[in-house]
C-alpha positions in Angstrom: 25.0 25.9 4.7 23.6 22.7 6.3 19.8 22.6 6.0 19.5 26.3 5.4 18.3 27.4 1.9 19.9 30.8 2.1 22.9 32.4 3.7 22.7 36.2 3.8 25.6 38.5 4.8 24.6 42.2 4.8 27.6 44.3 5.9 29.1 47.8 5.9 32.8 48.1 5.5 35.7 50.4 4.3 37.7 48.0 2.2 37.7 44.7 0.3 40.3 42.2 1.6 38.9 38.8 0.6 41.0 36.9 -2.0 39.9 35.4 -5.3 37.8 32.3 -4.5 35.3 29.9 -5.8 32.7 27.7 -4.0 30.1 25.0 -4.5 27.0 27.2 -3.7 25.4 29.8 -6.0 25.9 33.4 -5.2 24.2 36.8 -5.8 26.5 39.6 -4.8 25.4 43.3 -4.4 27.8 46.1 -3.8 26.8 49.7 -3.1 28.9 52.9 -2.8 32.1 51.2 -4.0 33.0 53.1 -7.2 36.6 52.3 -8.2 36.5 48.7 -7.0 37.8 46.1 -9.5 35.5 43.1 -10.0 37.2 39.9 -11.3 34.9 37.1 -12.5 36.8 34.4 -14.4 38.8 36.1 -17.1 36.7 39.3 -16.9 38.1 42.3 -15.0 36.1 45.5 -14.7 36.1 48.6 -12.5 32.6 49.1 -11.1 30.5 52.2 -10.4 28.4 53.0 -7.4 26.1 49.9 -7.8 27.1 46.4 -8.8 25.0 43.2 -8.9 26.4 39.9 -10.1 25.0 36.3 -10.1 27.4 33.4 -10.2 26.2 29.8 -10.5 29.3 27.8 -11.4 31.3 26.1 -8.6 34.5 26.4 -10.7 34.2 30.1 -11.5 36.8 32.2 -9.5 35.7 35.7 -8.5 36.7 38.6 -6.2 35.9 42.3 -5.6 39.3 44.1 -5.1 39.8 47.5 -3.4 41.7 49.0 -6.4 41.1 52.8 -6.4 37.9 52.8 -4.2 38.1 55.4 -1.4 34.6 55.1 -0.1 34.2 55.0 3.7 30.7 53.4 3.6 30.7 50.4 1.3 27.7 48.1 1.6 27.9 44.5 0.4 25.1 42.0 0.5 26.1 38.4 -0.3 23.4 35.8 -0.8 24.5 32.2 -1.2 22.0 29.5 -2.0 22.2 25.9 -3.2 18.7 24.8 -4.4 18.9 23.0 -7.8 17.1 24.1 -10.9 16.9 20.7 -12.6 14.2 19.9 -15.2 12.5 17.4 -13.0 12.2 19.7 -10.0 9.6 22.4 -9.3 11.9 24.8 -11.1 11.5 22.8 -14.2 7.9 24.0 -14.5 6.8 26.9 -16.7 6.6 29.7 -14.2 10.3 29.3 -13.5 11.5 29.1 -17.2 13.1 32.6 -17.2 14.8 32.0 -13.8 16.2 28.7 -15.0 17.5 30.3 -18.2 19.2 33.1 -16.2 20.8 30.6 -13.9 22.2 28.8 -16.9 23.7 32.0 -18.3 25.1 32.9 -14.8 27.5 29.9 -15.0 29.8 32.5 -16.7 28.8 35.2 -14.2 25.9 37.6 -15.0 26.1 41.3 -14.4 22.9 43.3 -14.2 22.3 46.9 -15.5 21.5 49.7 -13.1 17.8 49.7 -14.1 17.5 46.1 -13.0 19.3 46.8 -9.7 17.0 49.6 -8.9 14.0 47.4 -9.7 15.0 44.9 -6.9 16.8 47.4 -4.6 14.0 47.5 -2.0 13.8 43.7 -1.8 17.6 43.4 -1.5 17.7 46.2 1.1 15.2 44.5 3.4 16.1 40.8 2.8 18.4 40.4 5.8 15.9 41.8 8.2 13.2 39.2 7.5 13.2 36.8 10.4 10.9 34.1 9.0 12.9 31.9 6.7 10.0 31.0 4.4 9.2 34.7 3.7 12.9 35.4 3.2 13.1 32.6 0.5 9.9 33.9 -1.1 11.4 37.5 -1.3 14.6 36.1 -2.7 12.7 34.2 -5.3 11.0 37.4 -6.3 14.4 39.1 -6.7 15.6 36.2 -9.0 12.3 36.3 -11.0 12.5 40.1 -11.5 16.1 39.9 -12.5 15.3 37.1 -15.0 12.9 39.4 -16.8 15.2 42.4 -17.2 16.9 43.4 -20.4 20.6 44.3 -20.6 22.1 41.6 -18.3 25.5 40.4 -19.7 27.8 37.5 -19.1 31.3 38.2 -17.8 33.7 35.2 -18.2 34.4 33.7 -21.6 32.8 30.2 -22.3 36.3 28.7 -22.8 37.6 30.0 -19.4 34.4 29.0 -17.5 34.5 25.5 -19.2 30.9 26.0 -20.5 29.7 24.0 -23.6 29.1 26.1 -26.7 25.5 27.0 -27.3 23.7 28.7 -30.1 20.2 28.9 -31.6 21.5 28.6 -35.2 22.6 25.2 -36.3 25.0 26.7 -38.8 26.6 29.0 -36.2 26.8 26.2 -33.6 28.5 23.9 -36.1 31.2 26.6 -36.7 31.5 27.5 -33.0 32.1 23.8 -32.1 34.7 23.6 -34.8 36.5 26.7 -33.5 36.3 25.3 -30.0 37.9 22.0 -31.0 40.6 23.6 -33.3 41.3 27.0 -31.7 45.0 26.0 -31.5 45.3 25.7 -35.3 45.2 28.3 -38.0 41.5 29.1 -38.8 40.6 30.5 -42.2 37.4 32.3 -43.1 36.9 30.2 -46.3 37.2 27.0 -44.2 34.7 28.1 -41.7 32.3 29.4 -44.4 32.4 26.0 -46.0 31.5 24.3 -42.8 28.4 26.6 -42.6 27.6 25.9 -46.3 27.9 29.6 -47.3 30.2 31.9 -49.3 32.9 33.7 -47.3 31.3 37.1 -47.6 27.8 35.8 -46.8 29.0 33.9 -43.8 30.9 36.9 -42.4 27.7 39.0 -42.6 25.6 36.1 -41.2 28.0 35.5 -38.2 28.1 39.3 -37.3 24.3 39.6 -37.7 23.6 36.5 -35.6 26.2 37.0 -32.8 26.8 40.8 -32.9 30.5 40.1 -33.2 33.1 39.9 -35.9 34.4 36.3 -36.6 38.0 37.3 -35.9 37.1 38.9 -32.6 35.2 35.8 -31.6 38.1 33.5 -32.4 40.5 35.8 -30.4 38.2 35.7 -27.4 38.0 31.9 -27.5 41.7 31.6 -27.7 42.2 34.1 -24.9 39.7 32.2 -22.7 41.7 29.0 -23.1 44.9 30.9 -22.5 43.7 32.5 -19.3 42.5 29.1 -18.0 45.9 27.6 -18.8 47.6 30.5 -17.0 45.5 29.7 -13.9 45.5 25.9 -14.0 49.0 25.0 -15.3 52.6 26.0 -14.8 53.4 26.1 -18.5 55.4 29.1 -19.7 53.6 32.0 -21.3 55.4 31.3 -24.6 54.1 27.7 -24.6 50.6 28.8 -23.7 50.5 31.4 -26.5 51.4 28.9 -29.2 49.2 26.2 -27.7 46.2 28.6 -28.0 46.8 29.5 -31.6 48.7 32.8 -31.4 51.5 32.8 -34.0 54.0 34.8 -31.9 54.6 35.8 -28.3 54.7 39.5 -28.8 51.3 39.4 -30.6 49.8 37.4 -27.8 51.2 39.8 -25.1 49.8 42.8 -27.0 46.3 41.3 -27.6 46.2 40.0 -24.0 47.1 43.4 -22.5 44.6 45.2 -24.8 41.7 42.9 -23.9 42.5 42.1 -20.2 44.2 45.3 -19.1 47.2 43.5 -17.8 50.0 41.3 -19.1 49.7 37.4 -19.0 52.3 37.3 -16.2 50.5 39.9 -14.1 47.2 37.9 -14.7 48.8 34.7 -13.5 50.5 36.3 -10.5 47.3 37.9 -9.3 45.4 34.6 -9.5 48.1 32.5 -7.8 48.8 34.8 -4.9 45.2 35.2 -3.9 43.3 32.1 -5.0 41.4 30.0 -2.5 38.5 27.5 -2.6 35.7 27.7 0.0 
């Protein structure tokens, strides 16, 4: 990007051919009229509808939009890459940018925006590439980021364990338990043991965890283990059997069944797809 703050590619096309990749710069990617395309961000794999908007702010997070079952003849893709930092001691560390900085932090796992948010910034996205003055282009882009940071319903895509993001939580009790799970995911984890770490009875802790996180404890543990497993499938040449046991699954068939249910493909298919198409730019 050199001395440029933004790189904007606004293009019309009939198919997606770019492989899975990751890069140092941040990226906001908008796709229109591409229902049926499969979007992969880290260990998340989803088939998109007519509109898709995703923010990615981690240099390690692999991502791709694959053709899949899309038959559209008029796909529009707007890719905006930028590399200005959001550190506490910069301009972005000041109060007006708090929501943007928070959003950028969440987007290290990939952040997908709801249709209402996409429509809220559609006009600005649509005209961004036509702005000739660089200053005004940056100002319009900052407006897009700010409006997106204020929307409700944005959701992260990759798991924390796959994206190598430190565990965070507002509750000290929950954070203590999450850290323990993160450090001991390969071992057997019992409800009574985790409840004791939180200083609560087992039944009270189960309710507290679900109320606080919106997820059952068992589902959370499975997702953490799967995140580590998918990362090992990408980063190592260990056998699938080895990886399943290393990540706390007690037998291979159980691991294969859960993986397919959660990821929509087998562990070997997941690994093959990453390895045949992965590049770093």
